N, C-alpha and C positions, 0 to 999 in steps of 0.2 A: 576228572570233576563231574560230580552228579549235582543236578540242579533240580529243585522242587519248589514250584509256586502254588500256594493254595490261598482261595478266597474261602473263609472257612463258612460252610454252608450253615451251620447251627450255632454260629458265633457272630452275631451282627458287628461289624465295625472290624472284625480281624482278617489280617493278611499275612502269610508269612512266606519268606523266602529262605530255603535251607540250600547249603552248598557243601557236600563232602568231598574234603580233598586228602589225598595221600602225598606228603611232602617228599622230594628225593633226598633231602638233605636237613641235617640240623640247621637251626638258624632263627629267624624272625619272619613271619608272614606279614606283611602290611597289606591293608585293603582300605577301599574307600567303601562308605556306606551311607553318605548323605543323601539328602533328596535331590540334590543338584538345584540349579538356578531356575526359578519358576520362569514361565513364558510371561514377561511384564507385559506384552500386549494384551493377555487375556487375564492375568491374576495381578491384584494388586496385595503385597504382602503388608499385613496388619501386625503382626508379630512374630518374632523368632527367637527361641531360646535353645541353647545346648549346653549340655553336660559332658565334654568330652571325657573325662576321667570315667563316667558311668556310662558311657555310650549310648546317651539318648539327646534325643533332638525334636522339638516341636515348633511347626510353623503354623501360623493361621492366615488364611488367604481370603480375599474376597475377589469374586468373579466380576471383572468388568465386560459389560456387553454394551450395545448400543440400546437394546431393550432389556427391561429387568428380568434378570435371571431365575429360573425356578429356585435356587437355593442360592443366597448371597454369599454366605461363608463355609469355608471348608478347614476343618482342623485335621492335620496329620501328625502323630507322633510316632517316634520310632525308637527300637531298643536293640541292642545286638548281644547276643551271647554266643559263647563257645562251648564245646564238650568234646571228650574223646569217644572212642566207641563203645565204651561201657556206660556211657551217659554222665559222667563225671564233669562237673564245671570245670572250665580252664580259664586261668587268668586272662583279662583283656585289657589292654593299656591303649588309652586314647591320647594321641599328641595334639591333635586339633579337631575342630567341628568336622564331623564327617570321615575322620580317618583313624583306622584301627590298627594295632599292633599285637600279634598272638604269638608267642614262643613256641616253636614247634620240632619235633624230632622226625629223622628220616624212617619212612615206612610206618609212623604212627597215624593213622587216620583222624582227622579233625573233622567236625561240622559245625559251621558257623550258620546262626540263625539270625534273620531279620525280622523283627516283630514290628508290624505296623497297626495303629490304631486309626480308623478313618471315621470322621463324624462331621455333620452339617448342622447347620442352625433350624433346618427345617425336620429333621426327624433322626431319631436315635442319637442324639447329643449325648455326648460323654462328658461328665462333670470333670473327672480327673483321668485324663487318658494315660499319663505315666503309671498311677495306681493299677488301672485295668491291665497294663502291660505286665505288670509284676504278677498279677493274678493270673494271667495266661501262661507266663512262664513257669511259676509253680505247677501248674496242670501238667505241662511238659508236651512236646510235640508228639509223642507217641498216642498218647491218650486223644489229643485233639485230633490226630488224623485218623483216628479209628471211629470218632464219633461224625466227622466230616463224612467218611466214606459211608456210613450207615445212613447219614440224611440223605445222600445221593441215591443210594439204593431205594430206600423209600420212593424216592420221586419218580425211578425207572419202573416202578409198578404200572404207571401208566407209559406205554411206549408203542412205538410204530415198527413193526417188524416187516422187512421187504426181504424176500428171498427170490433170487434170480436176477438181480440189478445190484450189485454191489456199490456202485456210485450212487445211485439213488438211497440206498440205505444210509451210506455215510452222511449224505448230504442232509437228509432229514433228520438225523440223529444229531449232527452239528447244529442244525438249525434250532431243534428243540433245546439243545445244551446252551445256546446262547441266549434263547428266550428265558428260560429257567433260572439262569444265574443272574438275572436282573430284576427278580421279582420274589417275595418271600409272603407268607401268611402273616397277617396282623399289621402290614404296612399301611401308611395313612398316604401313601403317594401312589400315583398311577406311573405309566411307563413312557418314557420320551421315546421318540423314533430311534435314537443311538442308544438307548438305555444308559449304562453307566459307563459306557466305553469313550466319551468324549463330551464337548460343550457345545457342540453344534445347536443352533436356536436356542441356546441359554437352557437347555435341559426342559424345554416347554413340552406341554402336553397337546397332542394334536388328536383328530379322529382316528387316527392311525390304533390308538389304544383301544377305542369303544369298536371299531369296525373290524380290524385285522388281527389284532392280538386276543382281544375277549373271546372271540369263536374259538380259537385254539384251548385257551387255558381254562374257559368256563366249561369245556367237555372234559378235559384232562386232567384238570387241577383246580376244582372250584375255590379251594382255599386261596390259592394264589391269584385267581380273578377276581376275588372280593376286592381288594383295594382299588381295583381299576374302576368298579362301579360306584364304589363308596367316596373315592375322590370327588364325583360328580355331586354326591349328595351334600358333602362337605362345602363345595362351592355354589352351591344353589343361590344363596342369597346374593352373591356377586352377580350371578346370572340374571337375577330378577333386577338387579341395578342396571345391567346393560339394556334390558328391554325396557325399563322405565325412562331410562335417557333418550332411547329412540322412539318414545310415545308409542310402545306396544304393551300389552298386557302379558303376563305370565314370566317366563324365563327364558333368554336369549343366550345360549352358551357361547363362548369366545372360540374364536379359530384357533387361537394359541393362549395356553394358560400356564400359570405358574401357581405359587403357593396361594395367592389371593384369590385366584378365580377370575381375575379381571382379564379384559382382553388386552394382549401383548403383540398381535400381529401388526406388522408395517403396512403402510399403503393402504392398497384397496382390499386386503385380504380379509379384512374384518366382516366383508360382503359374503363370504362363503359360508352362506347360512345354512346348508346342509348339516353343519356340524352340531346344530341344536337337535335335529330329528336323529342323527346318529347316536347322540346320547340317550335319549329316550327309548330308542329300539333296544340298546343294550340293556337298559333297566329292567324292560319287560322280559327280555331273553334270559336274563338272570333267572328270573322267577321261573320262567317255563322249564329250565334246567332243574332248579332247586325244589320248585313247589312250596318254597317257604312263603305262606301268606302273611307272616308276621313281619318278615323282611320287606314284602312288597308293601303292605299298609305303612310301615314307619319309614321306610327309604324309597323305595322304588315308585310308589303311587304319587308321591309329593313332587318328584322329578317330572313324572309322567303328565301329571295333571298341569303343572306350569309350563312345559313344553307345548302341550296342545292347546293351553290359552294362548301360547305366543301365536301358533299358527293359526288359530282362529281369528287372531287380530290383524296378522300380517297378510292372510290371504284375502284378496278383493273379488268382489262379485262383478262379472261381465255379464249385464243382462242381455245384451244383443247376442251373445253366444252361449247363454244359459250354463255358465261354468265359472267356477272360481279359478283364480289365476295366483301366481306369486311372481312378482316382477323385479328387475334391477337385482340380480345375484351374480355371483361367482359361483361357476360348477366345479366339480372335481376336474375337469378339464381346463385348469386355470388359464391358460393361454387363449381361449375364448374371450376373455375379457367378461364384461357385464353383459348379462343376458337375460331374457324374460322366459320365465315358464322352463327352466331346466330340468329335465326329465327326471334326472335322479333326486334332486331336490323335493321336486312336488311329489314323487312316489314315496320318497322316504318321510316327508311330511303326513302323507295321508296313512302311511304305516303307522307311525307314531300317533296318530288320533286314533286308529282303530285299535291299537294295543291299549292306549289310555281308557278306552271305552269298555273294552274287556276287563281292564283290571277293575275299572269302577264298578262294574256289575258284580264281579268275584267278591268285590269287599262291601257290598251293598251301599255304594256311594252314588249320588245323583248323576247322571251323565247329562252334560248339556248336550241338547238336540243340534247346536252350532257343530259341535265336534264331529257328529256323524254326516250332516249335511256337507261340511267342507270336504272330508275324507271321499264322501261318495262321488262329489262332482268338482275335486280338484282335477285340472286338466293336466295330463301326460302326453306330451304331444307324439301324434303316429302319423306314419305315411301308410295309409290305406292302400295306395296303389302297389307299394312294394312290400306291404306286410311287414313292416319293421317300425321301430320306433324311432323318433328324431331325438338327437341330443338336447335340442332346445327350440324354441319358436324361432323360425327364420334360419333354421342350419343351412349352411352352404359348404359342403364338403371340399369344395377346390381352394379353399382360403389358406389351408396350413395343414400340417400334420397334427393329430390331436396329442395332448401332452400324455395322458395316460387313459385306462379303462374308464367309461363314464357311463354311457347308456347301457353297457353290458352290466354294469351292477343292478340294473333291474331285477335280475332274474338271480343273481347271487351277488350280495348277501341278502338282498331284499326278499327275493322269493315271490317275486310277482307271477300270477298264475297266467299263463300265456300259451297258446298252442305251439306244439314243437317247431314248426315252420316258421313262426313269428320269432321264436328264440335263435333257431339257426340263422335267418336272414340276418337278424341285428348282430349276432355274434360276427358272422363272416364279414359282413358291411363294415363294422368299425374296426374290426381286427386289420383291415386292409389299409386303413385310414390313420391308425396311431402310430405316433414314432417310434422306431425301433431305438430311440435313445431314451428313451422314458423309464420310468422306476419298474421294478421287478412285479410289482403287485397286478401290473396290467396281464401278465402271461399267467400269473397264478390264477387269476379269475377265469382267464380263458381256459385253463386245464380243467378247472371245476366245472365248467359249463359244456365243455366237450365231452367229458366223462358221463355227465349226467345225458346229454343227448345220445350218446354212443347206448346208452342202457334204456333208452326210451323207444319203444315201438313206434315205427311210422315217422321217425325223424328223418327230414331229407338229408342227403349228404352234404359235407363242407363243400365250401368254394374252392376252386383250383388253386394249389399252392399250399392248402391247409393240412392236407393229407389224404391218404385214398378213401379213409372213412373216419369216423368219429374218435374210434378208440386210437388209431394211429396220431389223428391231431392232438388228442388230449396228452398223449405222451411227448410229443413233440413240443407242446406249449410247456407242459411239466418242466422238461428240460431247459426250455428257455427261460423259464422263472428263476433259474440258480445260475447257470453254467457262465453266463458273461460277466456275472457279479461275485463270483467266489474268488479270494485272495490266498494264495498259498502261504505257508504249508498247513494252515489251521482251517482251512475253509471259512475264513473272516469273510463276512456278507459286506460287499460294498453297497453304498446307495445307489451308485450310478455306474453303467458299464465302462465309462470312461477315465474313472478317477479311483481313488484307495481311499475311501472314506468310509470306515468301517466302526463299530460292527452295526448294519443297519436292521434292527430288530423287526421292523414292519416287513422287509422282505424276508426275514427267517419265518416269521408267522405264516407269509403267504406260502411257503413251500409246504408247510406242514398242512395247510387248507386242501393240497390236491389229495393226498392219501385218505384225509378224514372225510370231506365233503364231497369229493369228486370220485375217485376210485373207490373210497369206502361206500359212498353213498348213503351217508348217515343224515338223517332228518329228523327233526324234534318239534313238537307242538305240546300243549296242553294234555293230549290224549294219549300221548305215548312217543316212544322213540323207534326209529326203523332204520334198517341198513340195506342198501341196494347196491352191493358191490359189483365193479366191472375191473378186472384186472388187464393192465396193458399188456401187449406182446412182449414176451420174455420174463414178465414176473411170474413166478410158480405159486407165490403165495403173499398174502398180504393179512398180517396180525396185527389187531390193535387191541390192546388191554387197558384196562383202567379207564374206561368211558365212563363217566358219571351221569346219572340222570335220576333226579328225586329219591336219592338214598340209595339207590342200587349202583352197582358196580357191574358194566357189561364186558363182554369180550366179542370181537369181531375177527372170525378166523375164517378166510376165504381162500382156498387153493384151486389150482388150475384143474378142471375136471371133477372136482368133488363137490359136495353139498356145502353149501355156506353155514357156518355156524354163527348166531348171533344170540348171546343169552347172556344173563345176570347170573352172579355167583349164587 
């Protein structure tokens, strides 16, 4: 038996399952093709219709969650066809819903195909799924398979090639694949942490999309990255309403959101306010990569302006200490509880404000002086004696292990300018304090930072236990970002080390960050894009193709002992 499953890349809504069988004897082949019983704890069945004689079935489901889901209804329609090796249709008889009967002859191969049309109420709704299935059937599997393969070939023009480390190559490729199969150009939806693989968190959108997935997609596939930032534009009015209800100006983006853009997070998590800055930063970095001033003016700047107005009204002036502060928030290290002056939140807010001011000047818009005052004087807690940043005001390292990378995010992805020893001290200090049971993105960030320190002259060595040098530490962190999380046999990425909760796209994106921004050393600003690669020991070559920057497509080719090539086509 040969089995092939395709989620058709160029045909939204279509999934096909084909099985080629060679019977041992004449007779009847009986098979089941139904959807099976839905998980009634997760789904409520709204309608169900079957036509056994035609081999078709349609079920309409509503997702049941404690919080409102991203998509409230799901429609699945299926049809079954059979053919011989010459492609001729074979008669198929249905006895009851989900059961088929096919007359067969010994040694004469037959192929069964299950056609499934998938649509939701929030995007790509299909008016007549059964009719659409008939159209696909008329096209035929050979042509659909050919166009599907061609679509994937075009996607792999942007690729990360690693020589000398087969494991790393396979993991990077599988991670990119899982991320790519959850996005498409022209979509109106962002990407949930589990993508399309499950209903965890109701399919809600988190900062994962803006901070972890966008840096990968924006660089390699700008058309696929566009829906992520466009979703935030479409939900701007909802973010403004959240700010208004909190007595603030501008727009305050939710910790978790769905179709409406309203806050869907439970308990205290709506106080995780760095999300608003993450949204604004992604909008401006989309402009830095594209150079598209029209998009900046029409979409990006309204978000940047509204989020900056939020921070200008959210920050409070401490006259006694001559600084602005942001109090009572939840940090990325969520287990810390409520804190004042979280380093990441404050630094991200300041960057949001600076980006908004830059955008305003580019577009000839008036820049409120308050934006720049808050950005310049917003306090980021710093331990001068030990030359490292503090996670938040009053941070006490002995209280617990940290949930995930937090203060380390100041240097990547925020790009805070700090001396090499401050970056080194901060990374080594918090790496030792972070829980080994946390999410994969911690080690992903550590890998990028360690690789950059390895390529920085004058950087002090890592602390004991991190590696002999930063190059060694970077590779160790990179492997730690995926090895405990992969699940056989297809490199499914689990959310946690101790569970099988796949496929966690945030972790997949984190794996790709290492070769792109760490070992590849890619950086970009409005003035240009550069690469400062540093290959880990054992890697003989790192080649990154299809790097997109302002209408040009670059290739980075770095090989051991050879001159690095970084050029546009």
